[in-house]
C-alpha positions in Angstrom: -25.1 18.9 20.1 -21.5 18.4 18.5 -20.1 20.3 21.7 -22.2 18.0 24.0 -20.9 14.9 21.8 -17.3 15.8 22.5 -17.7 17.3 26.0 -19.3 13.6 27.0 -16.6 11.3 24.6 -13.5 13.5 26.4 -15.2 13.0 30.4 -15.1 9.2 28.9 -11.8 8.9 27.2 -10.3 10.5 30.7 -11.6 7.7 32.8 -8.6 5.5 33.7 -10.3 2.3 32.4 -11.1 3.6 29.3 -7.4 4.6 28.5 -6.7 1.1 27.6 -8.3 2.1 24.4 -4.9 3.9 23.6 -3.7 0.2 23.5 -1.6 -1.3 20.7 -5.0 -3.4 20.4 -7.1 -0.3 19.6 -7.2 1.6 16.1 -4.4 4.0 16.4 -4.6 7.8 16.7 -2.7 8.9 13.7 -0.5 11.7 12.7 -3.2 13.9 10.8 -6.2 15.3 11.7 -8.5 13.0 9.5 -7.1 10.1 11.5 -7.7 11.6 14.8 -11.4 12.4 13.8 -11.5 8.7 12.8 -10.2 7.5 16.2 -12.4 9.6 18.3 -15.3 9.1 16.3 -14.6 5.3 16.7 -14.2 6.0 20.5 -17.5 7.9 21.0 -19.4 5.4 18.7 -17.4 2.2 20.8 -18.9 3.9 24.2 -22.0 4.7 23.1 -22.4 0.9 22.2 -21.0 0.0 25.8 -23.0 2.1 27.5 -26.2 0.5 25.4 -25.2 -2.9 26.4 -24.6 -1.7 29.7 -28.4 -0.5 30.1 -29.4 -3.1 28.4 -27.8 -6.2 30.4 -28.6 -4.2 33.8 -32.2 -4.1 32.9 -32.2 -8.1 32.0 -30.8 -9.3 35.0 -32.6 -6.8 37.5 -35.7 -8.6 35.4 -34.3 -12.2 35.9 -33.3 -11.5 40.1 -36.7 -9.3 40.9 -39.4 -11.4 38.8 -38.0 -14.6 39.4 -40.7 -17.9 40.1 -38.9 -18.5 43.6 -40.3 -14.8 44.8 -43.8 -16.0 43.4 -43.3 -13.6 40.6 -46.5 -13.7 38.3 -45.8 -12.9 34.4 -48.1 -10.1 33.0 -50.6 -10.8 31.0 -50.2 -8.3 28.1 -49.3 -7.6 24.3 -49.2 -5.0 21.5 -48.6 -1.9 23.7 -48.7 1.0 21.3 -46.4 2.9 23.8 -43.8 0.3 23.8 -43.7 0.2 20.4 -43.0 3.6 19.9 -40.4 3.6 22.6 -38.2 1.0 21.6 -38.6 2.3 18.0 -38.0 6.2 18.9 -34.9 5.5 21.1 -32.6 3.6 18.6 -33.6 6.0 16.2 -32.2 9.0 18.5 -29.3 7.3 19.1 -28.6 6.6 15.4 -29.0 9.9 14.8 -26.6 11.4 17.3 -24.1 9.0 15.9 -24.8 9.4 12.3 -24.0 13.1 12.9 -20.0 13.1 13.7 -19.9 10.0 11.3 -21.2 12.1 8.4 -19.0 15.1 8.9 -16.2 12.6 9.0 -16.9 11.2 5.9 -17.4 13.9 4.2 -13.9 15.7 4.9 -12.2 12.4 4.1 -13.8 12.8 0.6 -12.9 16.3 0.1 -10.0 16.1 -2.3 -10.5 19.5 -3.4 -7.5 22.5 -3.0 -4.8 20.1 -2.8 -1.1 21.6 -2.6 0.2 18.5 -4.6 -1.0 15.1 -6.6 1.1 12.0 -6.8 -0.5 9.2 -8.7 -0.3 5.7 -7.4 -0.6 2.9 -9.4 -0.2 -0.8 -8.0 1.4 -3.6 -9.6 2.3 -7.6 -8.7 3.8 -6.7 -6.7 4.9 -3.2 -6.4 4.3 0.7 -6.3 4.5 3.1 -9.0 4.4 7.0 -7.6 4.3 10.0 -10.2 4.5 13.1 -9.0 1.8 15.3 -11.1 3.4 18.0 -12.8 6.8 17.6 -11.5 8.5 15.2 -14.1 9.2 12.5 -11.0 8.3 9.1 -10.9 10.0 5.8 -9.1 8.6 2.3 -8.2 8.5 1.5 -4.5 9.8 -2.3 -4.3 10.3 -4.2 -1.0 13.8 -4.6 0.0 13.5 -7.4 2.8 16.7 -9.8 1.9 15.5 -13.2 0.8 17.3 -14.5 3.3 15.0 -13.3 6.0 11.9 -14.2 4.0 13.3 -17.9 3.5 14.6 -17.6 7.2 18.3 -18.3 6.7 18.9 -14.8 8.5 17.0 -13.2 11.4 14.5 -10.9 10.7 14.6 -7.1 10.9 12.4 -4.7 13.0 11.1 -3.5 9.7 10.7 -6.8 7.9 8.4 -6.9 4.7 7.6 -3.6 5.6 10.6 -2.1 3.9 11.4 -0.6 0.5 14.4 0.6 -1.7 12.7 3.8 -2.3 9.7 5.4 -0.2 7.2 7.7 -1.3 8.1 10.9 0.0 5.4 13.5 1.0 5.2 16.9 2.6 3.7 17.6 6.1 0.9 20.4 6.6 0.4 20.4 3.0 -2.6 18.9 1.2 -1.7 16.0 -0.7 -4.0 14.3 -3.2 -3.6 11.0 -4.4 -5.0 9.4 -7.5 -5.2 5.2 -7.0 -5.3 3.1 -10.1 -3.8 -0.3 -11.0 -2.1 -2.4 -13.7 -3.2 -5.6 -13.8 -5.8 -6.5 -10.8 -7.1 -4.9 -7.6 -4.7 -3.5 -5.2 -5.9 -1.0 -2.5 -3.1 1.4 -1.0 -3.4 1.4 3.4 -1.8 3.8 5.8 -3.1 3.5 9.3 -1.5 6.3 10.5 -2.8 8.4 7.7 -6.2 7.1 7.9 -6.4 6.3 3.9 -7.4 2.9 2.8 -8.5 3.0 -0.9 -8.6 0.3 -3.9 -6.9 0.5 -6.9 -8.4 -0.3 -9.6 -7.6 -1.5 -13.3 -8.9 1.0 -15.5 -10.5 3.3 -13.0 -9.1 6.2 -10.9 -10.1 6.3 -6.9 -9.3 9.5 -5.2 -7.9 9.9 -1.4 -6.0 12.8 0.5 -3.9 13.4 3.7 -2.6 16.3 5.2 0.4 14.8 7.9 1.2 16.8 11.2 4.1 14.9 11.9 7.0 14.3 10.1 8.7 11.1 10.1 8.4 7.2 8.2 5.0 5.8 8.0 4.3 2.4 6.7 1.7 0.0 5.5 0.9 -2.5 3.1 -1.7 -3.7 0.3 -4.8 -4.2 1.5 -6.5 -6.1 -0.9 -5.6 -9.8 -1.7 -3.7 -9.3 -5.1 -2.0 -12.6 -5.9 1.3 -15.2 -4.8 3.2 -12.1 -3.4 0.0 -10.1 -1.8 2.5 -10.0 1.7 5.4 -8.4 0.3 3.8 -5.3 -1.3 4.6 -2.5 1.5 4.0 1.0 1.6 6.9 3.3 3.0 6.0 7.0 3.2 8.7 9.3 4.3 6.9 12.7 5.3 9.2 15.7 5.8 8.8 19.0 6.5 7.9 21.2 3.3 11.5 22.9 2.7 13.2 19.8 3.3 10.6 18.6 0.8 10.9 20.7 -1.7 14.9 20.4 -1.7 14.2 16.8 -2.2 11.9 17.1 -5.1 14.8 19.2 -7.0 17.0 16.8 -6.1 14.6 14.2 -7.8 14.2 16.0 -11.0 18.2 16.6 -10.9 18.5 12.5 -10.6 16.3 11.9 -13.0 18.1 14.3 -15.7 21.3 12.7 -14.8 20.0 9.4 -15.0 18.9 10.2 -18.5 22.5 11.8 -19.5 24.0 8.4 -17.7 22.1 5.9 -20.0 23.0 8.3 -22.6 26.7 8.1 -22.3 26.7 4.0 -21.7 25.9 3.4 -25.4 29.1 4.5 -26.2 30.6 2.3 -23.4 31.9 -1.4 -23.0 31.0 -2.8 -19.4 32.8 -5.5 -18.1 31.0 -9.1 -17.8 31.7 -8.7 -14.0 29.7 -5.9 -13.5 27.1 -6.7 -15.4 26.7 -10.1 -13.6 26.7 -7.9 -10.0 24.2 -5.2 -11.4 21.9 -8.1 -13.1 22.1 -10.4 -9.9 20.5 -7.4 -7.9 18.1 -7.0 -10.5 17.2 -10.3 -10.3 16.6 -10.6 -6.8 14.6 -7.4 -6.2 12.4 -8.1 -9.4 12.4 -11.5 -11.0 13.2 -14.0 -7.6 9.8 -13.7 -6.2 8.3 -15.6 -9.2 11.3 -17.4 -10.9 12.8 -18.0 -7.6 16.4 -17.4 -6.4 17.5 -20.8 -8.3 16.1 -20.1 -11.4 13.7 -23.5 -11.2 10.3 -21.4 -11.0 7.0 -23.2 -9.8 6.2 -25.8 -12.3 2.6 -24.8 -13.4 3.0 -21.4 -12.1 6.2 -19.3 -13.1 8.6 -21.6 -15.6 12.3 -22.3 -14.9 14.9 -19.9 -16.4 17.6 -22.8 -16.2 17.3 -24.2 -19.7 14.7 -22.1 -21.0 14.2 -22.0 -24.2 13.7 -17.8 -24.2 16.9 -17.4 -22.1 19.2 -19.8 -24.4 17.4 -18.5 -27.2 17.4 -15.5 -29.5 19.2 -12.6 -27.5 16.9 -10.1 -29.3 13.4 -12.6 -28.2 14.9 -12.4 -24.3 15.5 -8.7 -24.5 12.0 -7.8 -25.7 10.3 -10.3 -23.1 11.7 -8.1 -20.3 10.8 -4.9 -21.9 7.1 -5.4 -23.1 6.5 -8.5 -20.9 3.8 -11.1 -22.2 0.3 -10.7 -22.2 -2.2 -12.8 -20.4 0.7 -13.9 -18.0 2.2 -12.3 -14.7 5.0 -11.1 -16.7 5.0 -7.7 -16.5 6.8 -5.0 -18.5 10.2 -3.9 -17.6 10.5 -1.0 -20.0 9.8 1.8 -17.2 11.3 -0.1 -14.2 14.6 -0.6 -15.2 17.2 0.8 -17.1 19.1 0.0 -20.0 22.1 -1.0 -17.8 20.0 -2.8 -15.2 18.5 -4.6 -18.2 21.4 -5.4 -20.3 22.3 -6.8 -16.2 19.8 -8.8 -15.6 19.5 -10.3 -19.4 23.3 -10.9 -19.0 23.2 -12.6 -15.5 20.1 -15.2 -16.5 22.1 -16.4 -19.8 25.3 -17.0 -17.2 23.7 -18.7 -14.0 22.0 -22.1 -13.4 24.1 -24.0 -15.8 22.6 -21.4 -18.5 26.7 -21.0 -19.2 26.6 -18.9 -22.8 29.3 -16.9 -21.9 27.3 -13.8 -23.5 27.8 -10.0 -22.5 24.9 -7.9 -23.4 25.7 -4.1 -23.5 23.4 -1.5 -22.7 23.7 -0.4 -26.5 22.1 -3.6 -27.1 19.3 -2.7 -25.2 18.7 0.3 -26.4 18.5 -0.6 -30.2 15.8 -3.4 -29.0 13.5 -0.3 -27.7 14.5 2.3 -31.2 13.6 -0.9 -33.1 10.3 -1.4 -31.4 9.2 1.2 -31.4 10.1 2.0 -35.2 7.9 -1.2 -35.7 4.9 0.5 -33.7 4.7 3.6 -35.7 
């Protein structure tokens, strides 16, 4: 039966009137076997529905035209026909069975995460994605990189406006990649249309999905679950590379992580200039803080506190560092200990304490941030 369905679908899809189905208004075909199966299933069922509509309306209009009162038609006097009842029950049932067979096979294939070549843990948080390559000691956060000037209509919007990140997820082509989806806070949904992957990331739960990309390239998606104020600023960008290029990238990522750890250790004995820390801090602030506290540091009254003249910013520097490291439970203030390096934290604390009229003329060194990290570890033991 599957062969006949495929043949009928292929014949219908070659019709010039149906090729409009490949337009931008339709579901995209994608770059994975699953996405193409979903597309073909969608088109097959769509065409079946169209055929049913044509038949039903043709019979209806034929009956209206040939049995109208002006032609002297007399209405038939009958009811409770057993044959008609059986017929209009059996035909829809058979149609549903025909539609269910390919749909069930596609759904089963979509949920089969076995025999994966690579497993990646995807964690959603307000409002960014964290990717962890299981078993490879590589992880990073992927954050929106569209400049605030474009978001505030101060500059022309780029081609990939709100669909660009600082670090895309890199995966290999022609390999089965398994995703483990979860969340740090609220429900998110990781969605890449070209992969036909859309899976909710629920706090406290692990959902699974998978893909095998056939073509190298950059593929974009979004969080598809309303997750708060900046839901629209949480894109997904996937960089699919040939296996040999991916393997090289993975080795470079591992080495980069080692280099970053060595660089952080070396910073403990260095004294950075205020200018360098302010420059670093401004970049971090615009990428991680400005969405809530605003580029002006004035916050959003009643929602996000202002940093200008803030008791935290103007108070004890240890408390300021701690709230960045660990966040504030019960609020949208996240913990950034795993997201930012000690230099970045030192930079953003320095920037906040010397901006918007907070003229404390204080310079916070990376060694001070590391000292707070060590002190907090000791206190928790």
